[in-house]
N, C-alpha and C positions, 0 to 999 in steps of 0.2 A: 465465531470470535472476531474475525476480521471485519465482518459486516457491522458488528456492534461497535468496534473501535471507530470505523468510518462514520457511523451515525453520530457517535459522541463527538468526534472532531468537527463534523458538520454543525452539530448543535453549538459547539464552542465558537465556531466562526459566526454563527447567527447571534450568539450572545455578545460577541465583540462588536458586531455591526450595530446591534440594538443599543449598546452603550454609547457608541459614537454618535448615532442619530438621536439618542435620548438626551444628549448634552450638546446641542448644536452650537451654542455660544462658545463653549470651551473648545470644541473640535475646530470650529472655523477660526477662532483667534490663533490657535496653535498652527493650524495649517496655513493660515494667512501670513503668519510670520515667516514660515518656511517658503511660501510662495514669493513674498517680497524679496527675501534673501536670494532665492534662485533667479528671479527676474533681474535683480541687480547684477548678479554674476553673468547672466546671459548677455545683458546689455554691455557690460564691461568687456567681455570676451569679443563681442561683435565690434565694439568701437576699437578695441586693440587690434583686431584683425584688419579692419578697414584702414586704420592709421598705418600699420606696418606695410600693407599692400600699396598704399598711396606713396609712402616714403621710399620704399625699396623700388617701386616701379619708376618713380621720378629719378631716383638715384641712378638706376641702370639706363633709363631712356635718355638721360641728359647727355651722357658722353661715354660711359664705360661699357655699356652693354651687359649682358648676363654672364658672358664668358669671353676670355681673351686668350690668344695663343701667341707666344713669343719664342725667340731663341732662349735657351737656358741661361738664366741670370740677367736677362734684359730688363725685367720689370724693376728689379732693385737697382741696377746700374745701367741706365739707357746709354747705349753707345752705338754709333753707326757701323762699327765692326761686327755687331751682333745682328746682322740682317738674316732673315729666314732664307735658307739656301734653296729650298724647293717649294715655293708657294703653290705651285700647280698641284702638288701632291696633297696639300692640305685642302685645297678647293675640291678635289676629287673625293677625298675622304668625307668632307662635310656633306657633299651632295649625295654620297652613298648612304649616309644616315638620314637623308631627307631634310637636311638643313639648307634653307635657301636664303635666310635673312642673315647675311654676313657681309662684312666690308673689310677692305685692306687699308692700312695706314703706314705712314713713315713718320717716326717720331725722333726729334733731336732737340738739343738746347740751342738757344740763340739769344741775341741781344737786340731788342727793338729800340730804334733811335728815331727821334723826331728833331725838329729844329730847336726844341726846348730842353729835352732831357733824354735819358736812356733808361731801359728797364729790362732785366733778364726775364725770359719767357721760355716755356716749353713750346716749340714750334712743331705743329702737327699737320702733316699732309693727308687730306681725306679725299676719298673717291666721291665726287659730287653725285654720281648716279646711284651708288649702292648705300651710301651713308644714311639716307632717309629710311631705308629698310630696317636699319638697326637702331638708330637713335632718333630722338625728336629735337635735335639741336637747332634745327631751323625754326622751330616755334619759340625758341628762347631769344631769338634776335628781335629786339624791339625797334632798332633803327637800321635801315638798310635792308639787306637781303642775305640769303645763304649763297653758297658757291654754286656756280653753274658749270656744266661740262666744258664750255668753250672759254672759261675764265683763264687768264694767264697773269700770274703775279698779282692776284687779288688777295686781300687779307681780311680776316675777321678778328676782332679783339673783344675782350670783355669790357664792360663799362668802366670798371675801376682802372684797368690798364690804359684805356683810351683817355680817361681823365688825367691819369698821371703823366701821360705823354703829351697831353694838351692837343690832341688831334680830333678832328671831326670827319664825318663821312666825306670821302673824296680826297682827303689829304694823303700825302706820300709818307710812308713809313719805311725806313731802311732796316733790313734784317741782316745782322752780322753773325756769322757762324763759321763752322769748319766743314770742309768737304770730306769725302771718304779717305783722302790721303792726309788729312790733318792740316791742309792749307787754309788760311783765312779767306773767307769770301764775304761779299756784301752785295745785296740786291735791293732794288727799290720796289716796294709794293704799294698798291692803291687800296685804301681802306673802303670796303664795300658793305660791311656789316658790323654792328655793335651789339653784343649780348647784354641784355638788361634784365635777366631773370632774377638776379639777386642771390642765386645759389652759390654756396661756397665752392671754390675751385673753378667756376666758370667765369666769373666776373674779373678775376685777377690771375696773372701769371701764365696766361695761355694765349697763343696766336695760332690761327688756323688758315691754311691755304690749301690749294688743290694738290692732290697726290702727284700728278704729273709735273707741276711746277716745282715742288720740293725735290723730286727725284732729279730733275734737270739741274737745280741749283747746287745740289751736293754731289752730282755726278754718280747717281745710283739708279740709272734708268732700269725700270722693270723690277726693282727690288723693294721689299717692304720689311718692316720690323714687327708689325702687329696685325693679327686677324681679330676683329671684333664681331661677336656673334650674339644674336638675340633669340632665345628660346623660352618656352614656358618653364616656370619654376619647377613643376612636377617632373619634367623630363631632364632637368639639368644634371642631377647626380649621375643618372645612367649614361648621359652623353659624355660627361667628363671621364667616366670609367672606360667607355668604349674608345674615345679618342686617345687616351693614355695607352691603351693596348695597341691600337692601330698605328700610332705614330711613335712607338717606343724607340725606334732606331733613328729618329730625326733630330735628336738633341733639342727637344722643345719643352716648354712649360705650358701646360694646359691649366689655366687659372680661372675658376669661377669667381664671381664678385666677392663672395665671403672669404676667399683665400687672399685676394688682393687687398681687401679692406675689412679685416676681421673685426675692427671696432664696431662696424655697423651690425654685424651678427651678434656681437656681445651686447650691444645696446638692446637688441630685440630680446635676447635671452634674459637680460636684467629686467626688462619691462614685464615679460611673462612671469618672472619670479615674484614681482609685486602682486600680480593677480592671484598667484597661488597662496600668497600670504593673506590676501583678502578672502580667498576661499576658506582658509583655516579659521579666520575670524567668524565667517558665516556659519561654518560647521560648529564652532563653539556655541554660538547663539542658538542654533538648532538643537544641539544636545541639551543645553541648559533649559531652554523653553519647553521642549517636549518632555524632558525628565521631570520637570516640575509639574506638568499637566498629568503625567502618568502616576506620579506619587500621590497627588491629590485624588485622582480617580481610585487608586488602590485603597486609600484611607476611607473614602466614601463608601466603598463596596466591601468592606471587611466582612459584614454579616452575610452578604451574597456569596463571598468566597467560602465562608464557613459552611453554608448550606450545601454548596456544590461539593465540597469535600465530604460532607456527611452522607451524601447520597452516592458516593463512590467515585467522584472525580479525583484523579491522581494529582499529586503536587506538580508533576511534569506538565500536565494538561493545564493547570492553573497558570503556570509560568508561560506556557505557550499562548494562552489567552491574552496575557498582557503584551507579549511580543507581537501578536497579530494586530492588536489595537495600535501599537506603535507603528507598525508597517502601514496600516490603514491611514493613519494621520499623515505619514510621510508621503504616501502615494497621492493623497488628495492635494497636499502642498506642492508636490512635484508637477502634477497635472496643471494646477492653477498657475504655478510659476512659469512653466514652459509656455503656456498659452499667453500669459502676460508679457513675458520676455520676447516671444516671437513677434507679438504685435508691436512692441516698442522698436525692435530691430527693423520690422517691415516699414513702419512709419518713418523712422529716422533714416533708413536706407533709401527712401524715396526723396526726402527733402534735404538730407544732409545736416551736418552739425558744423556751424560756422565757428572755427577756432579764432578767427581774427578779432572777434568781439572781446576776448579775454587776453589774447597773446599778441595782437597786432600782426605784422607781417611774419609769416612762417616759411617763406620761400627759401631763405638761407639754409633751412634744415631739410630741403627737398620735400616739403609738405605743402599741399594745396590748402587754401583756407577752408574749403568745404570737405569734411570727412564723411564718407558713406559707410556706416557699420555693415559688416557682413558676418553671418553666422556660419561657423564650421560645425558639422555634425559631431566630429570627434570631441570638440570642446563641450558641446551640449551633453554628450554621453558621459564624459568624465565627470562633469559637474552633477548631473542628475544621479548617477550611480553612487557618487560619493555622499550626497545628501541622503540617499536611501540607506546607505550603510550607517550613517550617523543616526538615522531614525531607528534602525534596528538596535544599535548600541544603546540608545537612550531607553529602550524598553528592557534591557538586560537587568539592571539593578531593581526596578520595581517588580519585575517578574521573579527575581530571586527573593525579594522581601515577601511577596505574596505566597510563594511556595513554602515559606517557613511558618505560615500561620497554623495554629492549632484549631481544629474545627469547633470544639466546645467553647474555647475562649473567644474565637472570632464571632460566633453566634451571640454569645452573652454580651460582649463589649461593642458589637457592631451597631 
């Protein structure tokens, strides 16, 4: 009995394959529509992934890093009284976890003054030796240079700030602020670099000098307010959890980029949401197109189904036949769509997509003009499996209709 059922099921599979191959135009049109929809989704996922990696990479590499460590409450209310009490402990903990790309900073507020005007700025003291390991701030300097280890009272400004102050390379800029005791201080700096990247947050409202210089200016020798760390995105959540556990008694805040700037993560989530909406639209098209094809196939083969029932084929097997055909169409479409989508990602990933043609300058959004799409296997798996499920669902109604046929009436009216 089992052998007979197996032979019958094998026969039904052959019948389904014969029907698909016997109507190549119908099969290819339906599978082609699925393939185009899948290829479009694969390209959109790849472009979206490339855009996000580009934007978030530039955002982190510009100045903030992937992760920062401060005294509790410092990020929301920067104050020189909130310096890190034991920076050596943090350095040892980071190196214990294999983290070597980190740098120390001292952050405070100041007033930049020139011969023409003044402007409030965030004054940041950076380590000239370790900062290049963490960020690519030096590549954002279009005029002049980045800080050097032997610099003393040298200054870097953003292009907008320099323009507002009406200063040029080599000019003197007086920085006015408060030292650790709250006493007003003023020091003269020489402008050695101007940031011209156009990125929001870099070109305006920020002044950069060496860590040693700022420590001397505010009388905080050897003390820092911030550790900036650069690690791979995949290891970031685990590192945050480990550091929170190891530094729990230090009164510190361990903040990844998405905690410091949640709007960036929300933007990525929103962008992904639009892609899921587009996936829903493609699934609707797949369901409608394949359902229409299978219903036409069922009507054309009414007599065939009647004969199959008459010779002993069960209604369940007739329904299974229609579902197998639906799966076959879906698999053909998925294979063609995956191949086409992969080729598109491969091609555009090599030459890039130039956004400046449509959008002009994108640097203010931390996005390079050329975007290189990248395909993630989990996105491909989700999309392909969802379309396969849609193909199976599209075969359910025609299968149910076919199973209700009466053999005699089907043969007579087919």
